[in-house]
C-alpha positions as CSV (number, residue, x, y, z in Angstrom):
1,X,0.0,0.0,0.0
2,X,1.3,3.4,-0.9
3,X,2.0,5.5,2.0
4,X,0.5,9.1,2.2
5,X,4.0,10.6,2.4
6,X,5.0,9.2,-0.9
7,X,1.9,9.9,-2.9
8,X,2.3,13.7,-3.1
9,X,5.9,13.2,-4.0
10,X,5.0,11.1,-7.0
11,X,2.2,13.4,-8.1
12,X,4.5,16.4,-8.0
13,X,7.1,14.5,-10.0
14,X,4.7,13.7,-12.7
15,X,3.2,17.2,-12.8
16,X,6.4,19.2,-13.0
17,X,6.6,19.5,-16.9
18,X,2.9,20.4,-17.2
19,X,3.1,24.2,-16.2
20,X,5.9,24.8,-18.7
21,X,4.0,23.4,-21.7
22,X,1.1,25.9,-21.6
23,X,3.1,29.2,-21.7
24,X,5.3,27.8,-24.5
25,X,2.3,26.6,-26.5
26,X,0.6,30.0,-26.1
27,X,3.9,31.8,-27.0
28,X,4.3,29.8,-30.3
29,X,0.6,30.1,-31.1
30,X,0.9,33.8,-30.7
31,X,3.9,33.9,-32.9
32,X,2.2,31.8,-35.6
33,X,-0.9,34.1,-35.6
34,X,1.4,37.2,-35.9
35,X,2.9,35.7,-39.0
36,X,-0.5,35.2,-40.5
37,X,-1.7,38.6,-39.6
38,X,1.3,40.5,-41.0
39,X,1.2,38.4,-44.2
40,X,-2.5,39.2,-44.7
41,X,-1.8,42.9,-44.0
42,X,1.1,42.9,-46.4
43,X,-1.2,41.6,-49.2
44,X,-4.1,43.8,-48.3
45,X,-2.5,47.1,-47.5
46,X,-0.3,49.4,-49.7
47,X,-0.6,52.5,-51.9
48,X,-4.2,51.3,-52.6
49,X,-5.9,49.4,-49.8
50,X,-8.0,46.4,-50.7
51,X,-10.9,44.9,-48.9
52,X,-10.5,41.3,-47.7
53,X,-13.1,40.2,-50.2
54,X,-10.9,41.7,-53.0
55,X,-7.9,39.9,-51.7
56,X,-9.6,36.6,-51.7
57,X,-11.0,37.1,-55.1
58,X,-7.5,38.1,-56.3
59,X,-6.0,34.8,-54.9
60,X,-8.7,32.7,-56.5
61,X,-8.8,34.5,-59.8
62,X,-12.5,35.5,-59.4
63,X,-11.9,39.3,-60.0
64,X,-10.6,41.8,-62.5
65,X,-7.2,41.3,-64.1
66,X,-5.8,44.4,-62.3
67,X,-6.8,43.3,-58.8
68,X,-5.5,39.8,-59.5
69,X,-2.2,41.3,-60.7
70,X,-1.8,43.5,-57.6
71,X,-2.6,40.7,-55.2
72,X,-1.1,37.5,-56.8
73,X,1.8,39.0,-58.9
74,X,2.9,41.9,-56.8
75,X,2.0,41.9,-53.1
76,X,1.9,38.2,-52.3
77,X,5.4,37.2,-53.7
78,X,6.8,40.4,-52.1
79,X,5.3,39.6,-48.8
80,X,6.4,36.0,-48.7
81,X,9.9,37.0,-49.9
82,X,10.0,39.4,-47.0
83,X,9.1,36.6,-44.6
84,X,11.9,34.4,-46.0
85,X,14.6,37.0,-45.7
86,X,13.4,37.7,-42.2
87,X,13.9,34.0,-41.4
88,X,17.3,34.0,-43.0
89,X,18.7,37.0,-41.1
90,X,17.1,36.1,-37.8
91,X,18.5,32.5,-37.8
92,X,21.9,33.7,-39.0
93,X,22.0,36.3,-36.2
94,X,20.9,33.6,-33.7
95,X,23.7,31.2,-34.7
96,X,26.3,33.9,-34.7
97,X,25.3,35.1,-31.3
98,X,25.5,31.5,-29.9
99,X,28.8,30.9,-31.6
100,X,30.4,34.1,-30.4
101,X,28.6,34.2,-27.1
102,X,28.0,37.9,-27.9
103,X,24.5,39.4,-28.1
104,X,25.9,42.1,-30.4
105,X,26.9,39.6,-33.1
106,X,25.0,39.4,-36.4
107,X,25.9,39.1,-40.1
108,X,26.2,42.8,-40.7
109,X,28.4,43.4,-37.7
110,X,30.7,40.5,-38.4
111,X,31.2,41.6,-42.0
112,X,29.4,38.7,-43.7
113,X,26.9,40.9,-45.3
114,X,29.5,43.4,-46.4
115,X,31.5,40.6,-48.1
116,X,28.4,39.3,-49.7
117,X,27.5,42.8,-50.9
118,X,31.0,43.6,-52.3
119,X,31.3,40.4,-54.4
120,X,27.7,40.8,-55.6
121,X,28.3,44.4,-56.7
122,X,31.5,43.4,-58.5
123,X,29.6,40.5,-60.2
124,X,26.9,43.0,-61.1
125,X,29.5,45.4,-62.7
126,X,31.2,42.6,-64.6
127,X,27.9,41.2,-65.8
128,X,27.0,44.6,-67.1
129,X,30.2,44.8,-69.1
130,X,29.5,41.4,-70.5
131,X,25.8,41.9,-71.1
132,X,25.5,45.5,-71.8
133,X,22.1,47.2,-72.4
134,X,20.8,50.7,-72.8
135,X,18.0,49.8,-70.4
136,X,19.4,49.7,-66.8
137,X,16.7,47.4,-65.6
138,X,16.8,44.9,-68.5
139,X,19.3,42.6,-66.8
140,X,17.7,42.3,-63.5
141,X,16.5,38.7,-64.1
142,X,20.0,37.8,-65.2
143,X,21.5,39.3,-62.1
144,X,18.9,37.6,-59.7
145,X,19.8,34.2,-61.2
146,X,23.5,34.5,-60.2
147,X,23.7,37.2,-57.4
148,X,22.9,34.9,-54.5
149,X,25.7,32.5,-55.6
150,X,28.2,35.3,-55.9
151,X,27.0,36.8,-52.5
152,X,27.4,33.6,-50.8
153,X,30.9,33.2,-52.2
154,X,31.8,36.7,-50.8
155,X,30.1,35.9,-47.5
156,X,31.9,32.6,-47.1
157,X,35.3,34.2,-47.9
158,X,34.6,36.9,-45.3
159,X,33.5,34.3,-42.8
160,X,36.6,32.2,-43.3
161,X,38.7,35.3,-42.8
162,X,36.9,36.2,-39.6
163,X,37.1,32.6,-38.4
164,X,40.8,32.2,-38.8
165,X,41.7,35.7,-37.7
166,X,39.4,35.1,-34.7
167,X,41.5,32.1,-33.6
168,X,43.5,32.4,-30.5
169,X,45.9,29.6,-29.2
170,X,44.2,27.1,-31.6
171,X,40.7,27.9,-30.4
172,X,38.1,30.3,-31.6
173,X,38.0,33.5,-29.5
174,X,34.4,34.9,-29.6
175,X,35.6,38.4,-28.6
176,X,38.4,38.5,-31.1
177,X,36.1,37.2,-33.8
178,X,33.5,39.9,-33.2
179,X,36.2,42.7,-33.2
180,X,37.8,41.2,-36.3
181,X,34.5,41.1,-38.1
182,X,33.7,44.6,-37.3
183,X,36.9,45.8,-38.7
184,X,36.6,43.8,-41.9
185,X,32.9,45.0,-42.3
186,X,34.0,48.6,-42.2
187,X,36.7,48.0,-44.8
188,X,34.6,45.9,-47.2
189,X,31.8,48.5,-47.0
190,X,34.2,51.2,-48.1
191,X,35.4,49.0,-51.0
192,X,31.7,48.5,-52.0
193,X,31.0,52.2,-52.1
194,X,34.3,52.7,-54.0
195,X,33.4,50.1,-56.6
196,X,30.0,51.7,-57.0
197,X,31.5,55.1,-57.5
198,X,34.1,53.9,-59.9
199,X,31.4,52.3,-62.0
200,X,29.5,55.6,-62.4
201,X,26.9,54.0,-64.7
202,X,23.1,54.3,-65.1
203,X,22.8,51.1,-63.1
204,X,24.1,52.9,-60.0
205,X,20.5,53.8,-59.0
206,X,19.5,50.3,-59.2
207,X,22.4,48.9,-57.2
208,X,22.1,51.6,-54.6
209,X,18.5,50.6,-54.1
210,X,19.6,46.9,-53.7
211,X,22.3,47.9,-51.3
212,X,19.7,49.6,-49.1
213,X,17.9,46.2,-48.7
214,X,14.8,46.6,-50.8
215,X,11.9,44.3,-51.6
216,X,10.8,46.6,-54.4
217,X,10.0,44.5,-57.4
218,X,10.3,41.2,-55.6
219,X,8.4,38.6,-57.5
220,X,8.0,34.8,-57.7
221,X,11.4,34.5,-59.1
222,X,12.9,36.0,-56.0
223,X,10.9,33.5,-53.9
224,X,12.0,30.5,-56.0
225,X,15.6,31.7,-55.9
226,X,15.6,32.0,-52.1
227,X,13.4,29.1,-51.0
228,X,16.0,26.3,-51.6
229,X,18.5,28.1,-49.4
230,X,15.9,28.5,-46.8
231,X,15.3,24.7,-46.6
232,X,19.0,24.0,-46.6
233,X,19.6,26.6,-43.9
234,X,16.9,25.4,-41.6
235,X,18.0,21.7,-42.0
236,X,21.5,22.8,-41.1
237,X,20.2,24.6,-38.0
238,X,18.3,21.6,-36.8
239,X,21.4,19.4,-37.3
240,X,23.2,21.9,-35.1
241,X,20.8,21.8,-32.2
242,X,22.6,19.3,-30.0
243,X,26.1,20.6,-30.6
244,X,24.9,24.1,-29.9
245,X,23.4,23.1,-26.5
246,X,26.9,21.7,-25.6
247,X,28.6,24.7,-26.8
248,X,26.9,26.9,-24.3
249,X,29.2,25.4,-21.7
250,X,32.7,26.6,-21.4
251,X,35.2,25.2,-23.8
252,X,36.9,22.8,-21.4
253,X,33.5,21.1,-20.4
254,X,32.6,20.9,-24.1
255,X,35.8,19.1,-25.0
256,X,35.4,16.9,-22.0
257,X,32.1,15.8,-23.4
258,X,33.8,14.9,-26.6
259,X,32.5,17.7,-28.8
260,X,34.8,18.8,-31.7
261,X,34.4,22.5,-31.0
262,X,36.3,23.9,-34.0
263,X,34.5,21.5,-36.4
264,X,31.1,22.4,-35.1
265,X,31.8,26.1,-34.9
266,X,33.0,26.0,-38.5
267,X,29.8,24.3,-39.5
268,X,27.7,26.8,-37.5
269,X,29.5,29.7,-39.2
270,X,29.0,28.1,-42.6
271,X,25.2,27.7,-42.1
272,X,25.0,31.3,-40.6
273,X,26.8,32.6,-43.7
274,X,24.8,30.7,-46.1
275,X,21.5,32.0,-44.6
276,X,22.7,35.7,-44.5
277,X,24.5,35.8,-47.8
278,X,21.8,34.1,-49.8
279,X,19.3,36.7,-48.4
280,X,21.8,39.5,-49.4
281,X,22.0,38.1,-52.8
282,X,18.3,38.1,-53.3
283,X,17.3,41.5,-51.9
284,X,20.4,43.2,-50.5
285,X,21.8,43.6,-47.0
286,X,19.0,44.1,-44.4
287,X,20.6,44.9,-41.0
288,X,19.5,44.5,-37.4
289,X,16.9,41.8,-37.9
290,X,19.6,39.3,-36.9
291,X,20.4,41.5,-33.9
292,X,16.8,42.2,-32.6
293,X,15.1,38.8,-33.1
294,X,17.5,36.5,-31.4
295,X,17.6,38.7,-28.3
296,X,13.9,38.9,-28.1
297,X,13.6,35.1,-28.6
298,X,16.0,34.5,-25.8
299,X,14.0,36.8,-23.5
300,X,10.7,35.0,-24.3
301,X,12.1,31.4,-24.3
302,X,14.8,31.5,-21.7
303,X,17.5,28.8,-22.2
304,X,15.2,26.6,-24.3
305,X,17.1,26.4,-27.7
306,X,14.3,24.6,-29.7
307,X,11.8,27.2,-28.7
308,X,14.3,30.0,-29.4
309,X,14.8,28.5,-32.9
310,X,11.0,28.5,-33.6
311,X,10.5,32.0,-32.3
312,X,13.4,33.2,-34.5
313,X,11.6,31.8,-37.5
314,X,8.2,33.3,-36.6
315,X,9.4,36.7,-35.3
316,X,12.0,37.1,-38.0
317,X,9.3,36.8,-40.7
318,X,7.0,39.2,-38.7
319,X,9.6,41.9,-38.4
320,X,10.7,41.8,-42.0
321,X,7.2,41.9,-43.4
322,X,6.2,44.6,-40.9
323,X,9.2,46.7,-41.8
324,X,8.5,46.4,-45.5
325,X,4.8,47.3,-44.9
326,X,5.8,50.4,-42.9
327,X,8.2,51.4,-45.6
328,X,5.4,51.2,-48.2
329,X,2.8,53.1,-46.2
330,X,4.6,55.8,-44.2
331,X,5.4,58.1,-47.2
332,X,3.0,56.8,-49.9
333,X,3.4,56.9,-52.9
334,X,7.2,56.8,-52.1
335,X,8.8,53.7,-50.6
336,X,11.4,53.4,-47.9
337,X,13.6,50.3,-48.3
338,X,13.1,47.5,-45.7
339,X,16.7,47.8,-44.8
340,X,16.3,51.4,-43.8
341,X,13.2,50.8,-41.7
342,X,14.9,47.8,-39.9
343,X,17.9,50.0,-39.2
344,X,15.8,52.8,-37.7
345,X,14.2,50.1,-35.4
346,X,17.4,48.4,-34.7
347,X,19.9,51.1,-34.0
348,X,18.4,52.3,-30.8
349,X,18.2,48.7,-29.7
350,X,21.9,48.1,-30.6
351,X,23.0,51.2,-28.7
352,X,21.0,49.9,-25.6
353,X,22.7,46.5,-25.8
354,X,26.1,48.2,-26.3
355,X,25.5,50.3,-23.2
356,X,24.7,47.1,-21.3
357,X,28.0,45.4,-22.5
358,X,30.3,48.3,-21.5
């Protein structure tokens, strides 16, 4: 017969996980609903607001050709592309912050976005010389096909430089890596502006808009170009979950547990670079999403890495789509690039985090 003294103990033991499930489920549900809301708003709102009935008719093809074109050919692919680039930059920043143990780390600050931008601009210039045209916008489809690949090459080269220069006594030094990345980022950004100024062509306006991180003109081709890299990146992050949980310990404990620190850090840096650089190649550098979202996810999820991962995906999509929507609506009929809006939102937050670090 079970004694009264042991019964409460067993009941408490089995009821411990229950309180944690409810808040997490509500948190993820709220994040998922937020994604749906901002995507619907991104399709419905703009220079000309549409009623929900018009949006639905545009998606089903049961409306005028003009409304269908606005909904299905312009706003929907742009909104979905924005959601994907938000996921890319958020997951990249999350990985880099875990890797460097520094809440200030993200693809822009570590120079990965700058390296991707420089090689992409050089590729754009060379491509223009090879396929010249009187119309500055005629080669955009050609550029879109190859820019993500060139951007990833530039991002990977920069990431390798940051990785090896960030080594100290045979091990990666998170602080040294962050400082090295910041210096390289400044140098590469200057080279990018110099290349753009040297070019001095009619395409300068187009490339300058791309360098600001713009979703203007994003269509289904952008989405199809980016989606395979999204899938590869998310799979890579999932494979990293167990090593990342061990890497949260100090290096000595991680090595004691048999983790190959340098190998897994290199793989994490590779996935973070792939995510950020592919997004840069598609729409240009969009800063501070990778800084804001991981920090918010950690505050909401605590030390639970799987929940942090899901929140980064959801909130990254929400912030990118919301920033693009604000950029479209604040100064209608003019548009503010999503990279500018995210910077306006992110710079005060960056300064706040910096003040906490010093």
